[in-house]
C-alpha positions in Angstrom: -4.3 6.5 -2.2 -4.3 6.2 -6.2 -4.2 2.6 -7.4 -1.0 1.3 -8.9 -1.1 -1.7 -11.5 0.7 -4.5 -9.8 2.9 -6.3 -12.0 1.4 -9.6 -10.0 -2.4 -9.0 -11.4 -2.4 -11.3 -14.3 -0.5 -14.2 -12.4 -2.8 -13.9 -9.5 -5.8 -13.8 -11.7 -4.5 -17.0 -13.6 -4.0 -19.1 -10.5 -7.0 -18.4 -9.2 -8.4 -20.4 -11.8 -6.4 -23.4 -11.9 -6.3 -23.7 -7.1 -8.5 -23.8 -4.6 -6.5 -21.7 -2.3 -4.6 -18.6 -2.9 -2.3 -16.8 -0.5 -0.4 -14.1 -1.4 2.3 -13.3 1.4 4.9 -10.1 2.2 5.2 -7.6 4.8 3.1 -5.6 5.6 2.3 -2.0 3.6 3.6 -3.6 0.4 0.1 -3.9 -0.7 -1.6 -7.1 -0.7 -5.0 -6.1 0.5 -5.2 -3.5 -2.2 -4.3 -5.6 -5.0 -6.7 -8.4 -3.9 -9.8 -6.2 -3.1 -8.9 -4.3 -6.7 -9.3 -7.7 -8.3 -12.5 -8.8 -6.1 -14.3 -6.0 -6.9 -17.4 -6.7 -9.0 -17.8 -10.0 -8.1 -20.0 -11.7 -4.8 -16.4 -12.5 -2.8 -16.5 -11.8 0.8 -13.8 -10.3 2.4 -13.0 -10.5 6.1 -10.1 -9.6 8.2 -8.2 -10.9 11.2 -6.8 -7.6 11.8 -10.3 -6.7 13.8 -10.4 -8.3 17.1 -13.9 -9.5 17.2 -12.9 -11.9 13.7 -9.9 -12.7 15.1 -11.2 -14.3 18.5 -13.8 -16.2 16.3 -11.7 -17.4 14.3 -9.2 -18.7 16.7 -11.4 -19.8 19.2 -14.7 -21.6 16.9 -12.8 -22.1 13.9 -15.7 -24.3 12.9 -18.3 -21.5 13.2 -16.0 -19.0 11.9 -16.1 -21.2 7.9 -19.5 -21.6 8.2 -20.2 -17.7 8.6 -18.0 -16.7 5.5 -18.7 -19.1 2.9 -16.6 -19.2 0.0 -16.1 -17.4 -2.7 -14.4 -15.2 0.5 -10.8 -13.5 1.0 -9.4 -13.7 4.6 -7.1 -10.9 5.7 -3.9 -11.3 7.7 -4.8 -15.5 7.9 -1.3 -15.6 10.0 -3.3 -14.1 13.1 -5.6 -17.8 13.0 -3.1 -21.3 11.7 -6.2 -23.0 13.6 -8.5 -21.9 10.1 -6.1 -24.5 7.9 -7.5 -27.4 9.0 -11.0 -26.1 8.6 -10.4 -24.5 5.1 -8.9 -28.2 3.6 -11.8 -29.6 4.6 -14.1 -27.2 3.2 -12.3 -27.1 -0.1 -12.2 -30.9 -0.1 -15.8 -31.0 -0.1 -16.6 -28.6 -2.5 -13.9 -28.7 -5.6 -14.2 -25.5 -6.3 -11.1 -23.2 -7.8 -10.2 -19.7 -6.5 -12.5 -20.4 -3.3 -10.5 -19.4 -0.7 -8.4 -16.0 -1.3 -5.9 -15.9 2.1 -3.2 -13.1 2.3 -0.6 -12.9 5.3 2.2 -10.5 6.7 4.5 -13.6 6.9 6.1 -15.5 4.6 3.9 -19.0 4.1 6.5 -21.4 3.9 8.3 -19.9 7.1 5.3 -19.8 9.0 5.6 -22.6 12.2 3.3 -25.8 12.1 0.8 -24.7 9.0 2.7 -25.2 6.0 1.7 -28.3 5.6 -2.1 -27.8 6.0 -2.8 -27.4 2.4 -0.4 -29.3 0.7 -1.4 -29.5 -2.9 -4.8 -27.4 -2.7 -2.9 -24.0 -2.3 -0.2 -21.7 -4.8 1.6 -19.2 -2.3 2.7 -16.0 -4.3 5.2 -13.6 -2.6 4.3 -9.7 -3.1 6.8 -7.8 -2.6 7.0 -3.3 -2.5 6.7 -1.9 -5.6 9.2 -3.0 -8.8 11.0 0.0 -11.2 8.8 -1.5 -13.6 5.9 -0.6 -12.2 6.7 2.5 -10.6 8.1 3.9 -13.8 8.4 1.9 -16.6 4.5 0.5 -16.7 5.4 -2.2 -19.0 4.2 -6.2 -19.1 6.1 -8.2 -16.4 9.0 -10.2 -17.8 11.9 -11.5 -15.5 15.3 -10.4 -16.6 16.6 -12.2 -19.5 20.1 -11.9 -21.4 18.4 -12.7 -24.8 20.0 -10.4 -26.9 17.1 -9.5 -28.8 14.9 -9.4 -25.5 17.5 -7.2 -24.0 17.8 -4.7 -26.9 13.8 -4.4 -27.3 13.6 -3.9 -23.4 15.9 -1.2 -23.6 14.3 0.7 -26.3 10.9 0.9 -25.0 12.4 1.9 -21.6 13.0 6.0 -20.8 16.1 6.8 -20.2 17.6 7.0 -16.6 20.5 9.1 -15.0 22.9 8.1 -12.7 20.9 10.1 -10.2 17.7 9.0 -11.1 18.4 5.7 -10.3 19.6 6.4 -7.0 16.3 8.4 -6.4 14.6 5.4 -7.0 16.7 3.5 -4.7 16.4 6.3 -1.8 12.7 6.3 -2.3 12.3 2.8 -2.4 8.9 0.9 -3.1 6.5 1.4 -0.6 3.0 2.5 -2.2 2.1 4.7 0.7 5.3 6.8 -0.1 5.0 6.6 -3.9 1.4 7.3 -4.4 1.2 10.2 -1.9 5.0 11.2 -2.5 8.0 11.8 -0.6 7.0 14.3 2.0 5.9 11.7 4.4 9.0 9.5 3.5 10.8 9.7 7.0 7.4 9.5 9.0 6.5 6.7 7.1 9.7 4.3 7.7 9.9 5.4 11.4 6.0 4.5 11.8 6.9 1.2 10.0 9.8 0.4 12.2 8.1 1.5 15.6 4.3 0.3 15.0 4.3 -2.8 12.6 8.1 -4.4 12.8 8.2 -3.9 16.7 4.8 -5.3 17.2 5.1 -8.2 14.5 8.5 -9.2 16.3 6.7 -9.5 19.6 3.8 -11.5 18.0 6.9 -14.1 16.7 9.9 -13.9 19.6 7.5 -12.4 22.5 9.3 -10.0 24.8 12.0 -8.0 23.2 14.2 -4.9 23.9 13.3 -2.3 21.7 16.1 -0.2 21.5 18.3 -3.5 20.9 16.5 -4.6 18.5 16.2 -0.8 16.7 20.5 -1.4 16.5 20.1 -4.5 15.5 18.5 -4.1 12.4 20.2 -0.5 11.4 23.3 -3.3 11.7 21.4 -5.9 9.0 21.2 -2.8 6.7 24.9 -1.4 7.3 25.3 -5.3 5.9 23.5 -5.2 3.0 24.9 -7.0 -0.1 27.5 -8.6 1.8 28.3 -12.1 3.7 26.1 -12.4 6.9 28.4 -12.0 9.9 26.8 -12.9 12.7 29.4 -11.9 15.2 29.6 -8.4 14.0 26.2 -7.7 13.6 25.4 -9.3 17.4 28.3 -7.0 18.4 27.1 -3.8 16.9 23.3 -4.9 18.4 24.8 -5.9 22.2 23.1 -9.1 21.6 24.5 -12.6 21.5 25.0 -14.5 18.2 21.8 -17.0 18.9 19.6 -13.7 19.8 21.3 -12.5 16.3 19.9 -15.5 14.5 16.3 -15.8 15.6 16.1 -11.9 14.9 17.2 -12.7 11.6 14.9 -15.4 11.0 12.4 -13.0 12.1 13.2 -10.1 9.8 13.1 -13.4 6.9 9.8 -14.3 8.0 8.2 -10.9 7.8 9.2 -10.4 4.1 11.8 -7.7 4.8 15.4 -9.4 4.2 16.2 -12.6 1.7 19.5 -14.7 1.5 21.5 -15.3 -1.6 23.3 -18.6 -1.5 26.2 -19.4 -3.1 26.0 -21.6 -6.1 28.1 -25.0 -6.0 28.5 -28.2 -7.7 30.3 -31.3 -7.0 33.0 -30.0 -9.5 33.2 -26.3 -7.9 34.1 -27.6 -4.7 36.4 -24.7 -3.9 33.8 -22.1 -2.9 32.5 -21.0 0.1 29.1 -21.6 2.2 28.1 -18.3 3.7 24.7 -16.8 2.3 24.7 -12.9 1.1 21.9 -10.7 2.9 19.5 -8.1 0.9 16.4 -6.2 2.3 13.5 -6.4 -0.6 13.2 -2.4 0.0 15.6 -0.2 -1.0 14.0 2.3 0.8 14.0 0.9 4.2 18.0 0.0 4.0 18.7 4.4 3.1 16.8 5.0 5.8 18.3 3.1 8.3 21.4 4.2 7.3 20.8 7.2 7.4 21.4 8.9 4.1 19.6 12.3 3.8 19.0 12.5 0.1 19.4 10.3 -3.1 23.2 12.7 -3.9 24.5 12.0 -0.2 23.6 8.1 -1.0 25.2 8.3 -4.2 28.3 9.5 -3.4 28.5 8.0 0.1 30.5 4.8 1.1 27.7 2.4 0.6 26.6 3.5 -2.6 27.8 0.0 -4.3 26.1 -2.4 -1.8 23.0 -0.2 -1.8 23.1 -0.3 -5.9 23.5 -4.0 -5.7 20.6 -4.7 -3.6 18.4 -2.6 -5.7 19.8 -4.5 -8.7 19.2 -8.1 -7.1 16.2 -7.6 -5.5 14.5 -5.8 -8.2 15.4 -9.2 -10.7 13.8 -11.2 -7.5 10.6 -9.2 -8.0 10.7 -9.6 -11.4 10.1 -13.4 -10.8 7.9 -13.1 -7.8 5.8 -10.9 -10.3 5.9 -13.4 -13.0 5.1 -16.5 -11.3 8.2 -18.2 -11.4 10.3 -19.5 -8.4 14.0 -17.7 -8.5 16.5 -19.7 -8.2 19.0 -17.3 -8.4 22.9 -17.4 -6.7 26.0 -15.9 -6.2 29.6 -17.3 -6.7 32.7 -16.8 -4.9 35.5 -18.8 -4.5 38.0 -19.5 -2.1 40.3 -17.2 -3.1 37.7 -14.1 -3.1 37.3 -14.6 -7.1 33.2 -13.8 -7.3 30.5 -13.4 -9.6 27.4 -11.1 -8.0 24.2 -12.7 -9.4 24.0 -16.2 -11.5 21.2 -18.2 -12.0 20.2 -21.6 -13.8 18.0 -22.6 -16.1 17.8 -26.2 -18.5 21.4 -26.9 -17.4 22.7 -23.6 -18.4 24.2 -20.5 -16.3 23.3 -16.8 -16.9 26.0 -14.8 -14.8 25.7 -11.1 -14.1 28.3 -8.6 -12.6 26.5 -5.2 -10.8 29.0 -2.3 -11.2 28.8 1.3 -10.1 29.9 2.4 -13.4 28.4 3.9 -16.8 31.3 3.2 -18.8 32.3 -0.6 -18.0 34.2 -2.9 -20.0 35.0 -6.6 -20.9 37.6 -7.3 -18.2 34.8 -7.6 -15.6 33.2 -10.3 -17.0 36.7 -12.3 -16.8 35.5 -14.2 -13.8 32.3 -15.9 -16.0 35.4 -18.0 -17.2 35.4 -19.5 -13.8 31.6 -21.6 -14.7 33.5 -23.7 -17.0 35.1 -25.5 -14.3 31.2 -26.3 -13.0 30.9 -29.3 -16.1 27.4 -27.0 -16.8 27.3 -24.3 -20.3 27.9 -20.8 -19.7 25.2 -18.3 -21.5 25.2 -15.1 -22.3 25.8 -13.0 -19.6 26.3 -9.3 -18.9 27.3 -6.3 -16.6 24.8 -4.2 -15.1 25.3 -0.8 -14.7 24.6 3.3 -14.8 25.2 3.4 -18.2 21.8 4.0 -20.3 22.2 2.0 -23.4 21.8 -1.2 -23.8 25.8 -2.5 -25.7 27.3 -5.9 -26.8 30.8 -6.2 -25.0 31.3 -9.2 -27.1 29.4 -11.8 -28.4 28.2 -13.3 -25.1 27.8 -10.6 -22.6 26.5 -7.3 -22.5 25.7 -3.9 -20.6 23.0 -4.3 -19.5 21.1 -1.0 -17.4 19.7 -0.9 -14.6 16.5 0.8 -16.2 15.8 -2.7 -17.2 16.3 -4.9 -14.5 
């Protein structure tokens, strides 16, 4: 499989020089091992995978011998199988005081792994790798998180190739799993079916014990059908024929496995009339399209769920841009009790930057009226915009812009 250069490579190389342990997490098959093996070429770093049962058994039953056998610099893959190693790694790096000694990867989000996040506090840098971004697949430009700065947006639009609405929905439909992108989409349906059956069901059992496979399959379909919506535990539970406690537990598992994330509502003391429920998104739009049974990009573009999946795509792309740049994303949505909503906003240096995400190629400034609600927050409101299917960067007024989806 041809290697696709990852936007995170520069960030990874930089933090290796600054931290004793670098841990890359994310869902299976997103390319963690491939990227890290690529970066260790022409070095004397050793590689060991805990997917191998012999290595896993040694790491779990005799972690001291494992650490002595595989001395740094070393790359330990699938570290979630042997959390017993963390305290021994801590002792080793404290003794050696060498940055970059340990590279670790795991198919669970580290901050959600039970009982291990404190073991390497102050010694480890956490990086989350997700499916390929459109920048990695189509644009091949230096990775920068989305900005609403006029000059930045103008430059991005000028240097990124055109993308028609059907092109955008083709990107959404194909998703970002490296195997599909590198080998073509002929195996797309087979890949996702195998992905759900082999990886998700196995990992869910590891985290939750025995499960009803059919109910879990109905559950994840029900979750995908509600992407970019406020989380509703009861409706998901009803569709999957499970109780709400199981629904919450399984959602926690999907988040731990790096498949979904939440966007939490923005509020402060000056904005009291806001709702509290988070919205749910998938990192890979191709998985959403597969689970919701769209047969091709055109039917997806014209279907009833096209707006929600478009929003999912945009939010996840912006999220990836932050992660790949090594920046912690502080993204939110806003909705008040009158259901007036702003799809996405972030806060930086005391300023709020709002975005609307619309399935339109001809947006107008009526769509940014809700941005005025943020004036009650007591914060400065910066440049905002409408992210849509248009191909050109267009100022709506001096503070708000039309931003092509190809640029996020």
